[in-house]
C-alpha positions as CSV (number, residue, x, y, z in Angstrom):
1,X,45.8,-111.7,34.4
2,X,46.2,-115.0,33.2
3,X,45.9,-114.3,29.5
4,X,49.1,-114.7,27.5
5,X,49.8,-112.5,24.5
6,X,47.8,-109.5,26.0
7,X,50.9,-106.4,25.8
8,X,51.9,-105.2,22.8
9,X,55.3,-103.8,24.2
10,X,57.8,-106.0,22.9
11,X,60.9,-105.7,25.3
12,X,58.9,-104.0,28.2
13,X,60.6,-105.0,30.9
14,X,64.3,-104.2,29.3
15,X,65.9,-107.8,29.5
16,X,67.1,-107.7,25.9
17,X,69.9,-105.6,24.5
18,X,71.7,-106.8,21.5
19,X,73.5,-103.5,20.3
20,X,75.2,-103.4,23.7
21,X,74.4,-102.2,27.4
22,X,75.8,-98.6,27.2
23,X,76.2,-95.1,25.0
24,X,77.6,-92.1,26.1
25,X,77.0,-88.9,24.4
26,X,73.3,-89.5,23.4
27,X,72.0,-86.6,21.3
28,X,70.7,-87.7,18.1
29,X,67.8,-89.5,17.2
30,X,67.5,-93.7,16.6
31,X,68.9,-96.7,18.4
32,X,71.4,-96.6,21.0
33,X,73.6,-99.4,22.5
34,X,70.9,-99.9,25.0
35,X,67.6,-102.4,25.0
36,X,66.4,-103.2,22.0
37,X,63.4,-102.0,20.3
38,X,63.3,-99.1,22.4
39,X,64.6,-95.8,20.3
40,X,65.0,-91.8,20.8
41,X,63.7,-88.6,19.1
42,X,65.3,-85.8,19.4
43,X,65.5,-82.1,17.8
44,X,66.9,-79.3,18.5
45,X,68.5,-80.3,21.4
46,X,71.6,-78.9,23.5
47,X,71.9,-81.5,26.1
48,X,73.7,-85.0,25.5
49,X,72.9,-88.3,27.4
50,X,74.4,-91.3,28.6
51,X,72.0,-94.1,28.4
52,X,72.3,-98.1,29.3
53,X,70.5,-101.1,30.7
54,X,70.6,-101.0,34.1
55,X,69.9,-103.3,37.0
56,X,68.2,-100.5,38.6
57,X,64.3,-101.8,39.0
58,X,61.3,-102.3,41.1
59,X,60.6,-105.6,42.8
60,X,59.6,-108.5,40.2
61,X,62.0,-106.8,37.3
62,X,65.7,-107.1,36.6
63,X,66.4,-104.4,34.4
64,X,65.2,-100.9,33.0
65,X,66.6,-98.6,30.8
66,X,68.2,-95.5,32.0
67,X,69.0,-91.8,30.5
68,X,71.2,-89.7,32.5
69,X,71.6,-86.5,31.6
70,X,75.3,-85.5,30.9
71,X,74.9,-82.1,29.4
72,X,72.2,-79.7,30.9
73,X,70.0,-77.7,29.3
74,X,67.9,-74.8,31.6
75,X,66.6,-73.1,28.7
76,X,65.3,-74.8,25.7
77,X,64.4,-74.0,22.1
78,X,61.5,-73.6,20.9
79,X,61.8,-76.8,18.6
80,X,63.4,-78.7,20.6
81,X,61.7,-82.5,21.7
82,X,63.4,-85.3,23.3
83,X,60.8,-88.2,23.8
84,X,61.6,-91.8,24.0
85,X,59.9,-94.5,22.1
86,X,58.3,-97.6,20.4
87,X,56.8,-98.5,17.1
88,X,54.5,-101.4,16.9
89,X,53.3,-103.2,13.6
90,X,49.5,-102.2,12.9
91,X,48.9,-105.7,12.0
92,X,49.5,-106.2,15.9
93,X,47.0,-104.0,16.7
94,X,43.7,-105.0,14.8
95,X,42.3,-106.1,18.0
96,X,41.5,-102.3,19.0
97,X,39.7,-101.7,16.3
98,X,40.2,-98.6,15.8
99,X,38.6,-96.7,13.4
100,X,35.3,-99.0,13.4
101,X,32.3,-98.2,15.6
102,X,33.6,-100.9,17.9
103,X,36.7,-99.3,18.5
104,X,38.5,-100.2,22.2
105,X,40.0,-97.8,24.7
106,X,43.9,-98.8,25.4
107,X,45.5,-99.4,28.8
108,X,49.5,-98.7,29.5
109,X,50.8,-99.3,32.7
110,X,54.8,-98.7,33.5
111,X,57.3,-98.2,36.0
112,X,59.5,-95.3,36.3
113,X,62.0,-93.8,38.8
114,X,63.5,-90.4,38.0
115,X,65.4,-87.5,40.5
116,X,63.1,-85.2,38.6
117,X,59.8,-85.2,39.8
118,X,57.0,-83.3,38.5
119,X,54.5,-83.7,35.6
120,X,55.5,-86.2,32.3
121,X,53.2,-86.4,29.4
122,X,53.0,-89.7,27.4
123,X,51.3,-89.8,24.2
124,X,49.8,-92.3,21.6
125,X,50.8,-91.7,18.1
126,X,48.4,-92.6,15.4
127,X,51.2,-92.8,12.5
128,X,48.9,-94.5,9.7
129,X,46.4,-91.2,10.3
130,X,48.3,-88.4,11.9
131,X,46.3,-88.3,15.2
132,X,47.3,-88.6,18.8
133,X,46.5,-87.9,22.4
134,X,48.0,-87.1,25.5
135,X,48.0,-88.3,29.1
136,X,50.1,-86.8,32.1
137,X,51.5,-88.8,34.9
138,X,52.8,-86.8,38.2
139,X,56.1,-88.1,39.7
140,X,55.9,-86.7,43.5
141,X,59.0,-89.3,44.8
142,X,62.6,-90.4,43.3
143,X,61.4,-94.5,44.4
144,X,60.1,-96.8,41.9
145,X,56.6,-96.1,41.3
146,X,53.9,-97.8,39.1
147,X,51.9,-95.4,36.9
148,X,48.4,-96.8,34.9
149,X,46.9,-94.7,32.0
150,X,43.6,-95.5,30.1
151,X,43.4,-93.6,26.5
152,X,39.8,-93.3,25.0
153,X,38.9,-95.6,21.8
154,X,39.0,-94.1,18.6
155,X,36.2,-94.7,15.8
156,X,38.4,-92.1,13.2
157,X,41.2,-94.0,11.3
158,X,42.6,-97.5,11.4
159,X,45.5,-98.7,11.8
160,X,46.7,-100.5,8.0
161,X,46.8,-104.4,9.0
162,X,50.8,-104.8,7.7
163,X,53.9,-105.1,8.9
164,X,54.4,-100.9,8.8
165,X,54.7,-99.2,12.1
166,X,51.1,-97.9,12.2
167,X,51.3,-96.7,16.7
168,X,53.8,-95.2,18.6
169,X,54.0,-94.8,22.3
170,X,55.9,-92.1,23.3
171,X,57.4,-90.7,26.5
172,X,58.5,-86.8,26.9
173,X,61.6,-85.7,28.6
174,X,61.8,-82.0,27.5
175,X,59.7,-80.0,24.9
176,X,60.0,-76.9,24.0
177,X,57.5,-74.2,23.8
178,X,56.4,-75.0,20.3
179,X,54.9,-78.5,22.1
180,X,53.6,-76.8,24.8
181,X,52.6,-73.5,24.0
182,X,48.7,-74.9,23.3
183,X,46.0,-76.8,25.4
184,X,47.1,-80.5,26.1
185,X,45.2,-82.8,23.9
186,X,44.3,-85.5,26.6
187,X,39.9,-86.3,26.1
188,X,40.2,-87.6,22.9
189,X,42.1,-88.4,19.6
190,X,42.6,-85.7,17.2
191,X,44.5,-84.6,14.1
192,X,47.9,-83.8,15.6
193,X,48.7,-80.3,16.7
194,X,52.5,-79.9,17.9
195,X,51.7,-77.0,20.3
196,X,49.1,-79.4,22.2
197,X,51.1,-82.7,22.3
198,X,53.6,-82.0,25.9
199,X,51.4,-79.4,27.2
200,X,52.8,-78.8,31.2
201,X,55.8,-81.2,30.5
202,X,58.7,-80.9,33.0
203,X,62.5,-80.2,31.5
204,X,64.5,-83.0,33.1
205,X,67.1,-81.7,30.8
206,X,67.8,-78.8,33.6
207,X,70.7,-81.0,35.6
208,X,73.2,-83.4,35.3
209,X,72.5,-84.5,38.2
210,X,68.9,-86.0,36.6
211,X,68.6,-89.9,35.7
212,X,65.2,-91.6,34.9
213,X,64.5,-95.2,34.4
214,X,61.5,-97.1,32.3
215,X,60.8,-100.7,32.6
216,X,57.4,-102.9,32.8
217,X,55.8,-101.1,30.0
218,X,52.9,-102.7,28.6
219,X,50.2,-101.8,26.2
220,X,46.7,-103.4,26.2
221,X,43.2,-103.3,24.5
222,X,40.6,-102.7,27.4
223,X,40.3,-100.1,30.4
224,X,41.8,-102.0,32.7
225,X,46.0,-102.1,33.7
226,X,46.5,-105.4,34.6
227,X,49.5,-107.5,35.6
228,X,53.0,-106.7,33.5
229,X,53.0,-109.9,31.5
230,X,56.7,-111.5,32.0
231,X,57.7,-113.3,29.3
232,X,61.1,-115.4,29.2
233,X,64.3,-114.7,27.5
234,X,64.4,-116.5,24.8
235,X,60.8,-115.6,23.7
236,X,61.5,-111.7,24.3
237,X,64.9,-112.1,22.1
238,X,62.7,-114.0,19.3
239,X,60.6,-110.9,19.3
240,X,63.5,-108.5,19.0
241,X,65.1,-110.3,16.5
242,X,61.9,-109.7,14.1
243,X,63.6,-106.1,13.9
244,X,67.5,-106.4,14.7
245,X,69.5,-109.5,15.1
246,X,73.4,-110.0,15.7
247,X,74.7,-113.1,13.5
248,X,77.7,-115.0,12.7
249,X,78.8,-117.1,9.3
250,X,82.3,-118.8,8.9
251,X,83.6,-120.8,5.7
252,X,86.8,-122.7,5.3
253,X,87.3,-122.9,1.0
254,X,89.6,-124.6,-1.1
255,X,89.8,-122.6,-4.7
256,X,91.5,-120.7,-7.1
257,X,93.2,-117.2,-5.9
258,X,91.1,-114.2,-6.4
259,X,87.5,-116.6,-6.8
260,X,85.1,-115.6,-4.3
261,X,83.5,-117.8,-1.8
262,X,80.4,-117.5,-0.2
263,X,78.5,-118.3,3.3
264,X,75.0,-118.3,3.5
265,X,74.1,-117.1,6.9
266,X,70.5,-117.9,8.5
267,X,69.0,-115.3,10.8
268,X,67.3,-117.3,13.8
269,X,63.8,-115.1,13.4
270,X,62.4,-114.4,9.8
271,X,62.6,-110.7,9.3
272,X,59.8,-108.0,9.3
273,X,61.5,-107.0,6.0
274,X,64.5,-107.1,4.0
275,X,67.2,-106.4,6.7
276,X,70.0,-104.0,6.3
277,X,72.9,-106.3,7.0
278,X,76.2,-104.8,8.2
279,X,79.6,-106.2,9.3
280,X,80.3,-105.9,12.6
281,X,83.5,-107.8,13.2
282,X,85.8,-110.3,11.5
283,X,88.1,-113.2,12.3
284,X,90.3,-113.3,8.8
285,X,92.6,-115.5,7.6
286,X,96.0,-113.3,6.0
287,X,94.5,-114.8,2.3
288,X,91.4,-113.2,2.5
289,X,89.8,-109.9,1.9
290,X,87.0,-107.9,4.0
291,X,83.5,-110.1,3.2
292,X,80.6,-108.6,2.0
293,X,77.0,-109.2,2.5
294,X,74.7,-109.6,-0.4
295,X,71.5,-111.7,-1.4
296,X,69.9,-110.3,1.7
297,X,66.1,-111.3,2.4
298,X,64.0,-111.5,5.5
299,X,65.4,-115.0,6.3
300,X,69.2,-115.2,5.5
301,X,72.3,-113.3,3.5
302,X,75.4,-114.5,2.3
303,X,78.7,-113.5,3.1
304,X,81.3,-113.3,0.4
305,X,84.8,-113.2,0.4
306,X,87.7,-113.1,-2.1
307,X,90.5,-115.4,-1.8
308,X,94.2,-114.0,-1.8
309,X,95.5,-117.6,-2.2
310,X,94.1,-121.6,-2.8
311,X,92.9,-121.9,0.6
312,X,91.0,-119.3,3.0
313,X,89.4,-119.2,6.4
314,X,87.2,-116.4,7.6
315,X,84.7,-116.0,9.9
316,X,82.1,-113.0,10.3
317,X,79.8,-111.2,12.7
318,X,77.1,-108.9,11.1
319,X,73.8,-107.2,12.6
320,X,70.8,-107.1,10.6
321,X,68.4,-104.8,11.0
322,X,64.7,-104.3,9.6
323,X,63.6,-101.7,12.3
324,X,60.3,-99.7,11.8
């Protein structure tokens, strides 16, 4: 418990939420206005959800990720699936020694609170080699509880030693027959067979009274799930900013009307890869056109605007995303 850098999960305590703290009408895959690094995979869903950064949390934590069913589905399509996940870079997973004779076990621990009791499935999915293994945990009350799950070592299929996505930790919330009609693959890693991935999963989507909260997520090497590794807000934010950051740039310029002026915006944290830069908002003088981003790299980009007079002022806010 005294060793640092044990946890492979970033923002497992849900304290960083740069995109926003709540989003309604969620019924599609992707990152939402809720805690960083966590994303949804949703397919063929008739349901909808409100997702948010919540202050409802177990002792020792300040936040959780809340998923609230707002449109229910009591009869799931066969190809329906909704799981909540985080992707992890291969170069951060090398100490598992996956794909070698020295392969190590995976210990996963987390806190869940939900109004929908029953059996839930959590899966490790090896993206590099299309291999997976699933385990279940049983929710028997509506209180906060800590769950620990140990996954076996896998001597087949190494994780890539690079900045690409190699592993996802996936928490199922609902799954149709295409994911539940086989036998749960829980004893050993195997090539992915869809019907074996979420057998026994409860239908969390069946009532608008259903809420599900998650926090304190930790994935570590070995067979023992240790106490959650709390990192400071600053440390956690820097880890999150490798993948997503909100940044600002401003410029006051004198020049000829019609010319373009640019300001270099440096990122607080070097990005995983050259990011997609998106303008969020601007504070513009009347004599400057809408700025645009160009020349982005892993360390910076240039915010450029065209003046319509000899003098212009602008300030602009951008997001930079290099998510897995």
